[in-house]
N, C-alpha and C positions, 0 to 999 in steps of 0.2 A: 449321561444316558440313564434311563429310568430303569430300576430292577423290575422284575417280573410283577412282584405284588403291587407297586406304584402304577405300573402300566395297566393292570387289570383294574385298579381302582378308578383311574382316569377314564378308561374305556367303559367301564359299569357306570359311572357318573353320568357321562353323555347319552349311554343307551337308557338308563332309567329316566332321565330327564326328558328325553325325546319321545320314548315309546311308552313309559310307564313300566311298573314292575311285572305285570302279568304278560305283557307282549315282548318285553326284553328277553333275548335267547342267549343262554350261556355260550352257545357256540360262536354267536356273532360277537359276543364281548370278547371271548378268546382271541378270534381271528384279528379284532381291531387292536388288541394288545400283541399280536403277533406270536402268540403261545398256542399249544395244543389245549384243546378242551378239557382233557383230565389235568393240566396244570392248574386250573382254576381251583379245583378241590384240594391240591396240595397246599393252597394258602387260605381257602375259605371252605368250611365244611358244607355250605349251602349257599343258595341264590339269596336268602334273607341275610345271612352273614356278610355277604358282599355288599348288600344295600347298605347295612348298618356302617360297614367301614367306609362307604362313599360318603355317607352323611358326617361321619366324624372327621374324614379328611376334608370335607368342604369347610367345616368349622375351622379346624387348623389352618387352612389357606385364608380363611376370613381374618383370623388373628394375625397371621403374618401380614396380610395386606394393611390391616390397621396399624400395626406395629410399625410398617415400613412409612405410612402416612404421618406417622408422628415422629419420624426420624429426627426431624429438626430439633426435637426437645427430648434428648435421652431420658430425662427424668420421668416424662409421661410415657414414651415408649416401653420403658421398663415395667410399667404397672400392668400391661397386656397379659393375660394368663398365657403360661406356656404348659405343654403336656407334662413337663417333669416337675411341675408345682401342683400337684393333684389335691394337696391338703390346704390349698390357700396361699395367696400371694404374701411375701414378706411385706410388712406395712411400710410404705414409702414414707419419707419425710417431704411434705409438699410445702412449698413456700406459700401458695394461695390454693387451698383445696377447692374453692367454688370454680376458680378459673380453670384448674385441671379437671374437674368433672364436666364442665361445658365444653372445653376443647376435646376431651376424650368422646364424650357422648355425640358431639356433631361429627367428628372423624368417623367413629364406628357406625352410627346410624346411616351416614351417607353412603358408606360403603355397603352396608347390609341392604339398604333399600334399593341400591343399584343392582344387587345381585338377587333380588327377592324372588324373581320367576323362577330360576333354577333351584335355589335353596328351598322354596316352598313345595315344589314339585317333589323333590326327594323326600323331605320330611312328612308330607302329606301320604306319600306311599308307605313310609314306615310306620305312620301313625295308623293308617288303615290295617296293616298287617298286625300290629299289636294289639288293636281293638278286636280283631277276629280270633286271635290266638293268645289266650293268656300265658300259656307256657312260653311262648316266644317273647312276649312282653316282659316277663320275669327274666329272661335272659338278657335282653337289651336294656332293662330299666338301670343297672349300675352306670354304664357308659354314658346314657342320655343324662341322668342326673348329675354325674361328674361334670359333664359340659355346662350344665345350666348353673351349677354351684360355682364354677369358676368365675362366671361373669357377675353372678349375684354377689359372690364374695369381693369382687373388685368394686361394684357400687356400694356395698357395705362399708368396705375400707374407706373410700372417698367421702361418703356421707358422714361416717363417724369422725373423720379428720375434720370435716367442716363443723361439725358440732362442738368438737373440742376447741376449734379456733374462734367460736362465736359467730360463726357466718350463718350456720343453719340452726333451726329450732331442735330441741330434744325431741325424739320420737319414741313412743312406747312399744313400737314393733318395727325396727329397722329391717329385720329379715322379711317380714311380711311385704314391707314397702318395696324392697328390691324384687321380690317375686312379682308384685302386681306390675312393676314397671317392665319387667322381662316379658311378662304376658301380654302387656301392652304393645310391646315392640313387635312381638310375634303377630299380633292382630294387625297391626299397621302393614307389616310385610305382605301379609294376605290381601289386605284391602288395595295394594298397589295394582292387583289384577284389574279393579274395577275403577279405582280413583287415580287417575294419572294427570290430574289438573295442576299438581304442584310438582316442581322439580325435586329431585332427591336432596339437594342442599337445603332448599327452603324448608322441606318437610323435617329434615334432620334438625335445623335450626329452631323450628317452631316446637318440636317434641321436646328438645333440651330446655328450652326456655320455659315451657309449661312445667316440666318436672322440677326444675330448679326453683322456679317461682313458689311451688308447694313447699319447699324446704326451708326458704329464706325467713330470717327473723323479721 
């Protein structure tokens, strides 16, 4: 059985994705979670804080789904970021960094592209709020940057392992490269709204191949 906080997040995520931030009503979210309206504010100080929690919960759900999809290879599943590893993942010992990067990218991207509709709606609502309200942006920024840095840190670890193994070329700015790839994935997720000519698996395979081709010796 869900606790009240998780029930509110799930109800909020559905409401914000369906109706948008402005139209979603706290009373309706509380009713969907089967709690009183006042209970919402026991867990979240504002409607904006609930939206942020919904976005972060979606990211955690994505990570768990990707980890589960990689479950046949515990070595790879263990590389997927967890909330309790906020300062980066322990460096894994990988037999084949290039293959590990390919498998993780295809698995992760296929999941993210398949969920892009709801994910993009949530984060676009959050983005719009942050752009309009600098103080709100400052409050949200640490949590969002932590989420980005978890995935970029994993990419950095895998690329560095590939460089050490002689599979990838040395790069003068691996941190910047990881940020650029992260931004590219965000853009591809947004474009899924308009470009649906590729299945998610084909798009994931092509994206992973293009990225890894730029790294190889």
